[in-house]
N, C-alpha and C positions, 0 to 999 in steps of 0.2 A: 504493499501499500504507498509506503514511504518512497518507493522509486516512482510513482506515478507522480506524487506532489513535488518530486524534487525535478521532476522532468517538465512540469508545468511552470514551475520556476524558472527553472532555466530557459524557456522559449522567451517568459516575461522579460528576464534579464536581457536577452539579445534582441527583441523588439525594442524596447526602451532604449538601450543602449544606440540602435540603428536609428531611432527619431532624432537622438543628439546628436549623433555623427552628423547624420545628412543634413540637418539644419546648419550644424556649422562648416562642414567639408563638403557637402553636396550630394548627388546621388549616388555614386560609386560607394557609399555605405549603407545600401538597402539593406533590409533583415537577410534576403536572399543571397548577399553577397558577404555579409559576415558570417554567415553559416558556412559558404564555401571556404572562406578564410580559415576559419575554427577545421573545418576539414582538410585544409591543406598542412595545416602546423602539425595535426596530427598523422597524417599519412607522411609527411616529407618533416623527421623530428633532429636531423642531423643539420646543424647550421652552416657548416664548411660546404655540403652536398648545395645547400640552397641558395649560399650565396655563387657557386660557381653554375649552378641553374639560371637564377634571375640574370646572369650576363650572357648566358647563351640565350634564352627563350625567354620571349614573352608570356605575361600575365595569363594571356589567352590560349599560350598553349599548354600550360601550365595548369589551367581548368580543365581541359582535354585529359591529361594524366592522372587527376585526383580520383576519378575512378576506378583508377588499374590498382590493385592491391598487391598483386603478385610483384614483387622488387624486381625479379630477373626480367621479367615482361617489360616491367616500367622502363629499366635500364636501357632494353633494347628499342624502344619507341623513343625516349630521349638521344639515344647515340643514333638511330637512324636520322632523327629530326634534324638534327646540327650537322650531322654527315651532310644530307643531302638537302639542306637549306629549305625545308617544307614549310610552307604557307599555312597558316591555321588550319584554313579549309583543306589542303592535302592532308595536312597530319589527321584530322580528323576522317577524312575518307579512309586513310590507311589503319588507323583502327577500327573503323567499322566495318572494315573488310577482313579482319582479322589475319593481318598480315604476319604479327609475329606467329600465329598456330600454323601459319602455310607455308613457313620458312622451314630450310633443312637446320637452321639452330635451334627450334623449340622442338625438335625430335632427340636432342644430344644428350648427354648427362649435365646434372647443372654446374658441375666444376668446368666442365668442357664450355658452354654457354658462357659463363662469367671469363675464362681465357678469351674467347673471341670478342666479348664485350670491351676488353682490356685492350686487343688490337683495334677494336672501332675506335676506342679514345684515342689512340696514339696514330690513326689513319694507316695502319698496317693490316688491310682488310685481307681475309684467305677467303679463296674461293668458295 
């Protein structure tokens, strides 16, 4: 029973904060945007990686990554987007078309995938 009360309380806090921030800073702080920011903070909890990511991808790109909970799959899309310089529209299309699942890399053991992703980061791509 307490969980429901806490959830309702949390919703009210975000809604109240959103109204205050929107008044002071504009529509970028809508309730939906704040919830997405919270989700981002939960999913991307490594400050060092976030700093690197924010230099290479736009917030619009990052928003597309938030629903991807598998860290290896997420890293694949990050590296491919950076390497291929995908627009947000192309990035979204690649995710929706399940590019990761359709590539040979997803069929390999996780250790091999991580090695391949490290190679992508240094632009030493293997066939």
